[in-house]
N, C-alpha and C positions, 0 to 999 in steps of 0.2 A: 398940308396936313398934318403934325407930328405923331409921332406912333413909340411906344418905347420897343425897342430894337434888339436883337443879340450883336453886343457890339464885341469888337475884338479884346477888351479888357472887361467882358462882365455886360450887365443892360445898361441901352443909355439913351439917348431921344434922338432918331431922326425925323427928314423931313421928309415929305411924301405928297404926288401931284392928291388933290380930292377926286376921288373916284365918281365916275358916273352910272347908274343904270342901265346896260344893256336890256333890248327887250327881255321880260318874262325873268326881270330882275328887278331887288329894292335897293333904294339905298338907307341905310340907317346911320343915324348921330346917335353913336354910342356914350350911355351915363356909366355906367358897371363895368366892371370885367372878375372875373375868379382865376387864382392860380389852379395851375394843377403838375403833379410832373413831370410831363412832359415838357412843361415849360423847361424845366430843370434841365431835362438835357439841351434840347434845342438854343438855352443860351449858352450852350457852347460851341455851338452849329451844327449841330447834330440835326439831322431832319425827322419829321414825323408824318410816314404818310409825303406828300407834297410838299407841307409846311418842312419850314423853318431856314436852315444857312443866317451865317454872319450878314449883319446890315440889316435880315427881313423882321419885319414885326411880328412880336407874342404874340401869346394870349389864343385861346381856342375853346371861348366859353365867356358869353357877356348878357347884357340887358340892354336895349336904347330903346329911339323912338322911329319908324316910318317918316321920310322925311323924302321922299320923292319916287314914283315908281317911273317901272320902263313900259313900254308900250305890251301893251296885251296883258297887262298886269292886272285883276279886279279881283282876285282872294283877300290883299290888303289894301289897305287908305292909310293916307298920306295921317298923322297924330296919333297911329295903334304905338300901343306900349307894349315891346314884345321882347320874346330873350329866346338865347339859341347857342347852335354851335358851331363852330365854325370860323378859321384861319383870324389871322392879323386882327385878333380881340382887344390887343393895344391899345387902340390907334384911337383919332376922332369921328371918324366915318369907313366903314367898310362896304360892300356891297353881295349881296347873297339871294338864295332865291326864294322866296314866298313861302315854298312848300317847309322849309326847315325850322318857321316860322311859332312861336307859341306865343300865346298874349298870357300877359302878366295880370294875371287879378289882382282886382283894387285893393285887397286886404294884404299885397306887398308890395313894398319897396323896390325901388331898380336894384338896390345893395345885395336882399335879399334873392329878386330874381338870377340875380346874374350867375347863382352858386347852384344852378339846378338843371341845366338842361341836359350836362352831360351822366351823369347819372342816373336820372330818371328812365332817359333814354337806352343806357347801357343797361341798367340791369331792370328794367321790362324786357329787352331782349332777349339777356341770360335767362331770368325766373322764370318767364312768363313763356316766349316762344321757341328757345333753345331748349330751355330747362320745362318745359311741359309740367307745370304744377300743379297737383290736383289736390283739391281743397282736402285736409285732413294728411297730407302728408308730411316727413319731416326734410329738414332745409339744413343745413350748414354752412354759413358765410364765412371764408379763410379770410384775414386781414380788415374784421367787420367796423372797425375803428376809422377808418380808412372813409374818407366822405363816398365814396361809393360802397363800401360797404353799409353804410349809414342807411343811404337810402334801401339795398340790397332788404335789409332787415325791415323797413318796411312793408318791402314791395311783397316779401312771402309773406308777411304774415297779413297783409290787405285783399291777396289773393288765398287764404283759407287756410296758410300752411300751420298744422296745429302742433308741432316743437322747431324754434328760429333758435339756433345756437351760433354764436359768435363767439372767434377771438381776438385775442390782440397781447400783447405783450406785456403791455405796460396795464400796471395797477387800477390805476387811477381812471381811465380808461375803460375795461372792464367793466368798471361799478354803472360808468353808465349806457352802457351796450342796452339793458333793461328800460330805459328812456324810449327805444325804438324796436322795439320790438322783442328784443332777445328776452327768453326764456332762459337760457342758460347763457355765461361768460366764461372761455378758458381759457386759458393761457396756452399758446402751441409748444412752447418751452417747454414747458412742463412732461416730462417722459411720461406720463400718466392721461394727458388729456384724449389721447385718443381711448383709451377706457374710460373717460368719463363720457364721451358720444355714446358708444355702446349703452351704455351705463340706462342713457338716457334714453332708448332707443330700443329697448329690452335683448339689446345684443345684437341686433340687427345691423345696426349702422345709418348711417342718412338717405332717406330718397336721391337727395341730390344736393351736393356739394357745390357751392361756386367759390372758383380762386381767385386772390386777387394778390398771391403772393407769388405761389411755387416756388422753387429755387429747392432746397433741402425738405421742404415739407410737402412736396408731393406722394410719395409711398406714404407718407401717414395720412395725408386724404384718403386716399386711397382705399386704404385699410376703416379708413370709419365713414365710409359710401357701402351701400347695401350692395350685396347681392344684383346683379341685374340695376342697378343704381345708374345716374345720371353725374355726369363730372366733366363741367365748364369751367374755361382757364378764361382769365379775362387780364389778369396785372401780372405780369413777374418781378416784383420787387425784392425777391430772395431771388433771384439769379433764372438768368434765359435758359441755361445750359443743365441741365442734371441727366442723375442715371436713372431710370425707371426701374422697378423691379416689373417687369413682364410679366412671371409667373403670378406672382399679387394680381395683378391686372386681369389676366386672361382668367386666375379661378374665380373672383369675383365678378368677373361677366360687365367689366364696367364699361360704359359710354363713354368715351371721353371727347369733350366736344371743345376746340379753340374758337376762338372768335375775338372779331375786330372790326372797325370799319373803313380802313382804312384799302384791304382789298375788295370792297365792295364796290358795286355798281355805284349812279346817281339814282337808278329807279329802286334799289334797292333798298340804301339808306331812304328815301324819301316813304317807303313803307314802312319801315323801322320807327322811325320819326313823326309817320299819323297813328303808328298802334299806340305810339307808349303817351301823344297827346288824349288822345280819345282813353284810354285805361287812367290816366295818374291825374290829368289836369284837374278832373273834381277833386280831389283829395289835396292836390296842392293848394286851392281855391278854399276852402274848410277849414287845413289847416292840420287834416288828421295825416296828411304827407310834407315834410319838409326836410327842411338841410339847415344845419346850425350855422350861424356867421362867427366863425374865429373872434378874428379883424376886421377892420374897416379903415386903410389905408389912404393917404389923397395918391394923386399922382407922381406927386414929386417928391413921395417916399419909398418908389420903385426898390428901390436898393435892400430900404430895410424890412418891404415884399418879399421879396426873393431868400431873405435871410434866414425870415422865418419861416418859408415854405422849407429850406436847407437846413435846419433844425431840428424838424418832424417834431414840434412840438404841439400842434396845436390840434381840436380836434373841429369838423368840420370845412368850411370856405373859407381863405384867406382874398380878401375881396381888394381890388383897388376901384374908388371912384375916381372918373376920369373928365371931372367936371371943371378942372384947373390943368388938363392937359395941354388944351390950345396958349 
């Protein structure tokens, strides 16, 4: 079996034994996979939870077909078209839990499906479960032009947010945020952006902020969140270590949540995935929830795929078609 791996000098092709599913697991023939930011860090040999390391397969989001069932599996069938998130996505085959599978709606191709699981699971958990969004509230998505942010805008609207605000540092991307549910798009490098949030919320601030950036924007995001509001941190593209204005945080009585899948038990992950599947799959099937595909590249073009991700010029998902990986 072949896989795209973290080589000593960048991405490379590695050879591995074809896996077999043990009891309670399924074997997937992979058809397509999506790049995520974590793949860039793993490309240098860094770990992402239990994933990563030089010589190890990359990728954590995929689509494919069930080709073999382990003993005791009754919730999946050979031939099922499925999508999921999990390690070793840039491979010909992988083994996973059937509880982690989402059926691919007939309306979607493998390439379209491959870019959905990470964002749908993460943003449903952030906006609905942790964020506790109530219909009629206002939501800020910090870093809204990322794939995760685009899904966050849509999830917020689907669950009844009255006002959805998205930020992006790129004018062309801000112009497109309304396509995905944003009522207002702001530039977080503009010194007046927080005032823009306050003007749109009758000077109260948003009820819920979902932060995909962190770094120097943390204190401004706190200022843009109402007294006794909620702030969920998911991403830290702006930096992991920041100086937080605790006076502002305390004065606004912000509930600040950090979240990641990497410290959850398998049972907790099962619950997150099941909740997202039940809540969002109907919208994915009817097209009201979507993830734009920026580019589809062949498996032989893996270097170009990583270069495009590193350039940060895409909107939506960069997809690798794995059909020619063999």
